[in-house]
Each structure stands twice: as C-alpha cells, then as structure tokens.
N, C-alpha and C positions, 0 to 999 in steps of 0.2 A: 110418869115414871123418870127417876132421875137417870143423868148421864151413867153410863156403866161399863166395864169390861168384865164380861163374865160374871156378872152378878157384884161387882164391886160398886157400891153405890157413892155417889157423889152428892153434894149439896144441890138439891132440886128447886129451891126456894128462891135462888136470884133471878132477877129479871132478865130476859133472854139478852138484852143488849148489854147488861152490865156482865154477865156471864160471858159471853163472847170477848169482851175487853179485858176482864180478868185473867181470863184463859191465854190471850195471847201476849198479856204482859207478863204473866210466869213462865210461858214457855221461853220468852226471849231473855229473862232474867236467868233461868236455869241455864239456858246454852250460852250465855255469855260469861255467867260468874261462878258456875260449878262444872264445867267440862273440865276436866283435868288438863293443862296444858302438856303437850308431848307424850300424853297417854296412848300407848299402841293398842289400836283394836285388833281383835282376835282373826277374826275372817277378813280377808284382804280386801273384799268388796264394800265394807261398812262406809256408809256416806256420811254418818254423822254420830257422834257419841254424846249421851245424856245419861248421867248416873242417876239410876233408880233411888227411891228412898229407902227401901229396904232390901238390903243385901246381905247374906250370909257369908262371912269371909272363909275361904278354905283354901286349898292347894291342889284343886283336882288337876288330874286324875291321880296325883299320887298319894294323898290321903283317902280319896273317894274315887271311885269309878265315874267315869262319862261312859254310859251304855244305853242310852236312849235318846230318842228326839221326841219333845210332845209339839203336836201341831194344835195350834189356836186360831180361833178367828175372836176380833176385839167387840164386835157389835157396837162398833164406834168409830167416830172420825179420828184421823191422826192427831189432831189438836187434843181431843179428850182423852185419847190413849195415853199422851204425854202426860196429861195433867193426873190420869188416874195412877200413874208409876211414878210421880214425883211429888205429888201434893202432901202436906205433913202428916196426912192421916193414912198413907197409903201403906199397906202391908203385902201387896202382891207386884209382882216384877217377871220379866223374862228377860233372856239374854239378847234376843233379837228382835225387832218390829220390822215386818216387811210391807211396804205399800205398792201397789201395783193400778191402781185407778188409772184409765186413760187420761191423758192431758193433764196430769196433776202435778204440780211444784213440790209435793212432798218428798222427803228424801226415800230412796229407794229401801236402804238399810240401814235402821236406826240400832246402835248396840247400847243397851241399858245396863248391863252388868258384864263383869269378865267371866270367860267361860270357866276360869278358876273357881269362881265363887259360884253359891248356889241360890236360887231365889224361890220363891213360893208361887208357883204357878199354877199349881193343882192342888186339890184339898187331900193329899197324898205324900207325906213326908218322905217316904223311900225314894219316890219317884222324883220329888223335887230334888233331893240331894244327889241323885245320881244322872241327871236329864239335863239336857240343853233345851230350853223353850222358845219356841217362835210364834209370835202372835202376826197374824195377817189382817190388815185393814179390810174389813169387810163384814158381811152379815151373812148368818147361816141359811137365812129363807129369802129375806127381800130386805132393801130394795135389790135389784140385780145390776151386774156391770161390775162388781169389786173383785169377784175371782176371774181375774182376766188371765189370759195366757202369759201375759208379761209377768203377774206376780206368780204364777206357778213356775216360771223359768227362772226367776231371782229366787225364790224359795228353795226350788231345788238345787241351785248352785251352793246354796249356803249349807243343804243338806249334805250333799254330795262331798262338799270339803270336809264338813264334820266327820262324816263317815271315814273319810280318808286319813284326818289328822289323827283322831281318838280310835280309831280300828273298831269301829260299830258294825256289827254284822247287818247286812243290807236286805232287811225281810221287814214284813208287818209287825212281829213280835217287838221289834226294837224302834221301828218309827210308826208312833202310835198318835191318834188324834187324842184330844180331852174326852171325847166320848167313848175311848176304849179304858180309860183310868177309872177304877174304883174308888171311892172315898177311903182313908183311913179310919172310918168308923162306918156303920150301917145306918146311913140317914139318906132316904130318898130326897129330903126336901133341899139339899145343896149338891146333889150330884150335876154334873155338867154335860153338854151333849154338843158343844162346838168340836170341830168346824162344821158337824151336820151331814145330813143325807146326801146332799148335793157337791160335797167336796169331790173333784175329779180324781179318786186316787189311781185308776189305771194309767192315765195320763201322766200324773204327778210322779209316779214311781218309776217309770220309764225316764222320766227327766233327771230323777235322782240317780239312776244307774249311768246315764249319759255323762252327768256332772260328775262322778266319781271317777269316771274313765279318764275325763279330762283331767283332774287333779292328781291322780294317782299315775298318770301316764300309763294305763292301760295295765296297772299290776292285778294280780289277782284278787278276789273278794276277800275281805275280813272272813275268818273261817266262823263256821256254826259253833254255837257253845254247848252244843250236846255231842254225843260220840258220833262219830262217822257213820256207823251203821244205822243210824237213824235219819239221814240227810238225803237218801235217795228217794225220788219219786215212788209214791205207793198208792195204787188204786183204793186201798182202804182207807186211805184219808182224803177227804173232801177239802179242798181250799175253795172258799166263796169268791168267785169269778164274775159275778154279775155286772154288767156294762162294759166288758173289756172289747166288744165290738164298737164301742165308742171311746176309744182312747188316743184319737189321733189330736193332732193342734187344732184342727178345724171345727172339733167337737165341744170345745170348752163352754161355748153359750148354750148349748144343751143341758149341760149340767147345771150352770147358773141361775138359769130360769126355771129349774125344776122338773124337767120333761126325763131326766134320768136320775136315778138315785144309785149311790153305792151300797145300798143294803138290800138285802134277799129277805123276804118274808120267810118266817118259820110257821109252820102249820101244826095244829094239835093233833094227836095221836089219840084213835077210837078204833082201835085194832087194826090200823092202816090211816095213812093221810087223809084228813079232813079240810079239804081245800076251801071251804067257805068258813073256816074256825082257825084264827091266828093262836098261837102258842099262849098258855099261860094267862086265859082271860082277857088277853089283849083285843077280843072282838065283842067283849061284853060291857057296854057302857056302864053298867049297875058297878063296875070294879073300882071306878073312880068319880065321885060324884064331887063337882066344886061346890065349894062353901056359897050361901046365899047372901052372904054379907061380904063387904069388903075387907078383905084381909084375914078371913076366917079361915080356920083349918079344913081341908077336904075330908069325905068320907073316903075311904078306900080299903081294898084288902091287901094287907101286908105281905102276903105270900106273893101276889103279882107284882110286888115293887122291892121284893128282896132283892138287893144289889143293882138297883136300877133307879132312875131318877122319875121324878114327876114331869108329866107334861106341861109345858108352860102355856102362856095366852097366845092364841091367834090374834086377838085384838083385847082391849080393856074388860071387855065383856063377857067373853067367851072362853072356857078353857077346855079344850076339846081332847078327849082321849084318844083321839085319831090323829092330831095334828103331827106335823113334822117332826116334833120333838118327843113323841109317844114311841120310843124304840125297844119297847117290851118284847115284841115279837120280830126282832130283826137281828140278822147276823151281818156282820161289816165285811165289806170286800178286803180279801186277804186273810180273814180269819180260818181257822182251821178246825173240822170236826171229824170225828171217827166213824167211819160208815159201819153200819150195824146191820143194813139190809136194803133192798129196795122193793118197791111196788108199784104197780101202773095203775091211774085212776083216769079213766074216761081219756085214754090214750096218752097221759101225760106221767112220766117218769119220776118218781120222790124217792130221795135218799133218807134213810132213817138213822137219826143222830140222838146223842144226849146234848141237850141243850139247858140251860138255866135250871139245872137238877130235875129234868123230866126228859122223858122220850118224846121227841119231836120230828118233823119232816120238813126238807126243803126240795124245792123242784133241783132235779138231777142237772138241768140245763143252766142252772145257775152257779154251778160247781165244776172243778177241774181236778185231777189229780195232785196230791200235795205232799208234805214230807213233815216228819217230826217223829217224837217219840210218843207213845200212846200210854196214856197215865190213866190206870184202874183203880178206883177206890176200892179198898178190900173190904170193908163192911164188916158184917159181925160185931165184934167188940172194939173194931178198929174205928176211931173217930172218921168222919167225912167233912172235916173243917175246912173252911177257906180263909186266906188272910190277905190283906191289902198290900203286902210285901213280904220278903223273905226275914222275916223278924216277927218274934213275938215274947215279950212286950218290945215295943219301940220306944229308945229314950231320946228325948230332943231337948235343946236347951231353951230357958224361957225366952220370950213369953209363951212359947207353944209348952203344950205338956210335957212334963219331965218324963213321964212315962204313959204310953199309950196301948191300950189293947187294940191290935190290930185285927181281930176275927170280924170277918164280915158274912153276909149273906148266910145267916144261922139256919141251919135245917131243921133242929130239933124244935126250935121255937115257933116253925111256922108249920110243922107237922108234916116233913117230908124227908126223903133220905137218899143221898147220893149212892148209897151203897152199891156196889157192882157196876156202877157208871164209868163210862172212859171218855175223857177228854185228850187234846192234844197239846204237845209242849214243844216249843222249839228254843227255851230259854232255861237255864239253870243256873243256880248260885249256891255256894256253901257258906252259911252264915248262921251264927251263934250255935257251932257245934252241930249243924245239921245240912243236909242236902234238900234244897227246895226247888220245885217246877213252876214256871210260870203256863198256866194254861188260858185257852180261850173258852170262857164259860158261858157267856150270853155275847153281848154286843161289847162287853167288858173283859178286861184279862183279871186273874185272880192267881194267888199263890197257894201251893200245897205242898207240905212236908214230906220228903220221900220216905219217911217210914209209915206213912199212911195210905201209901199207894203201891201200885206194882207196875213197873215201867217195862215196856216190851215193845217189838216193832211188829206186831199183830194184834187187832182185838180179839177178846174172848168170845167163844161161841153164845153163850148166855150173858144178857147184860140186864142190869136193874132198871126199872122205871120209876114213875111216881109213886111215892108211898101213900 
C-alpha cells in the first residue's frame, strides 16, 4: 500500500531509500522556497507555515461562514503528510496539522492554508467550504503512542481559539470527526472513518472548553444555532456519553491502546432490544463478503451500507466486518437521539431510538440527558430525503462538479422508509430559500429540509419503524 493521508495515494513504486531522500529534499525545498516571507499565521501558536498545493481562494468568514471544525488523523508520518499536501498531484489539504508524538522534532502546529481560504479535507463540498480542518499525525488503530496527551492539548488549544475567534458553537454538532461527515454522494467505497473509535472525545472536549475559557477570557459560550426553547436539557433526548468515566488526563493511554471506545453499540429491534444482534445487519458476516481476488469488489447488502463506509483491512489479506472501521451499528460520543421508549432485558436498561432509518436500541448507561430540536419526518406523501449539506443541487467551480446532486442515503432505492421517525438537531441553516436542519442519523450527520419535517421539543407518542 502506498503512503496515504486518508486514502490520498502517492507513488508506492520508489525504492524505500530513494523515497525517503526524495521526501526530505522536497520538504526542505518547499519550506525554504515557497513559504511566503512575512505571511502572518492565523492561529498565534503556529510553529511553521507550508503552503498546500491546492487551496480555494475565498474571504471567509465574510463571503462564506466558518462554522465547524473537522478532526482527522493522517495515517501517516509528518514528512509523508507534508508531501501529500504539497506534491504536484495533491488535491487535498487542511488548514492545520498537529504533531504530538513524544520526543519528536516535528513542528507542533503547521499551517498549510489560511483560515480565510478553503481546502478539500473531506468528500463533502459544503463542509469543505465552511470548516477548518485539523489533521493529527497518528493512526486510528495502530501503532499506539501517537494520540498523546500533548497532541490532545495542542489540538484543543487550536480549536478553542477558533471557536472564540469565529464564534463557532462549542458542541459536537460543530466539532466533528471525519467519521461524522457524510459524502456529497452516496458511495460507501470512499467514506472515511478517522480519527476512529479510540479518539478520546470526552477528554478532548473538556480541553477545548478550557482553551476557549483562556482565549475568550471567560466570555460566555457562542450561542446555539437553534431557538432557545430547544437548548435546555431534555430527558427525552439521549446524548451518547460512553467512556466519560475515563475522561481525565491520565486515561489517554487507555484510549490510544484500544481499551476504550468512543462509540456505543446499537442493537437491533425484535419487539425489544436484542443484545446479541447489532443493528442493520452488522452482526451478520454475510452482509459484507470480501472479494477473493486482489482489488475485486466485495459482495454486500446496500441497505446495510447506505450512508456508511466499507470496513477497511485489518491486514493485507483480511477484510473483517467486525474490524474497528466497521461503524454500521455504532453511535458516536456526543451524538444525540430521541428517546422513544425504554425496556429492561436481563437487568440492563435500554433506550429505544431511531437510528440509520430503523428502530434500534442503546444501553441507557451509555447515554445521558441531551438537548436539541426533535425533528420528525412527516411521512405520507412528504419525502424522507437526506442531503449531504443544506443545498440541492450544489454548485462548485471546476475541477469539481459544476452541479452536484447532494441526496444521500436513499430510502426508496433500498426499500425502507423514515416516515414518522424522529431525530435530533442542534444546528440549522437558511439556504437556497429553505430552512435546513442537521441531524444525527447514524454515526454520521445528515441534512433535512424543514418543509419535509416537523420540529418540536417533545417526541410524538407513535413513531415509525423499519419499512
């Protein structure tokens, strides 16, 4: 496999020693020749500035909003990351790259693009245009030792500063992992899942809050983007809080070694929770069968992978549907879901929720009270459409598609309906003459037009299930 940053492949045919010499030479050349003299970094703690190859010029936040933060990991070394963003064929980049490996000489914070400009950091053009991207030198699963306490602290300081400067609401609807972002098109083969299940979200968000306090000199938090009546804690909304008992500084190693996950299992509904069966076919290996030939296409159930990613190899010969990258039946820390009922099975209390277009269950012990607007699909003759952003169609300059169909997770194509189902939103936008709400759908977010849903503070008594 060639060197990559989230799937951006680079030539893998160079001999290792030639590759390393070429990489070092190119990095030195870029740093010396192309870093603009006198250019001012945005974040005050930037250690080095290196211009990325592909940057889309803008004047954010004046022409486009900056209203979210994208958290990534590189699956690559620092040197390989620089090469990935600066080589002549590079098309992806972010604003900041963070390094936190202990005893490393890498720059702590490298800026690759100005905050006012946007880059391609995800396969979703609306989020690209409106976000600041942070890459973290490290690996979602292994080797361990990269998601260090120092890395979390450096990253949180950047995010706390950005939240303060650009007035970004400090919640998980606005501070998102790449694994929370849907593609601009419904294609499971190119969905990403970094920073992965072992990113320590509870500890990290505590650090972000503390950093915001420092940068803002204890100013009030930026206001929510939904009406105030939806911002109070509501026992009818369950926020995924798995792992919060391991959110102190001393617990970081528990996460980076894989002993603790920031994702809660979601269980299938069979008239109640089925604790031995994960939601939407994730417990059934037959729903995803790898190809027996190298590079061949797998056999898979499209319904199970609607709005989700394929699992990635645990090694070169095994593609396991129970690997860390298989997030089909996982809800991410900080996401929120409407409570539709409760049931106790073998002494364990479960919460009934709508998840990924179905009725499913999570352990109540993995949740706590949340807040937000309850968004219910009307059903009947009203569509239950999901979109990758608050726009349809989307228009982007070349070399991207000049017009993009942003519909995702199609229900009618796969034979189910979201009619009557309820999800939670903490973010809304007025765009293209319509109001839109961002909902937590599975472990990813999605957008729905307000004219296809009913918004309230309480869930309905009756809800739809799997069609």
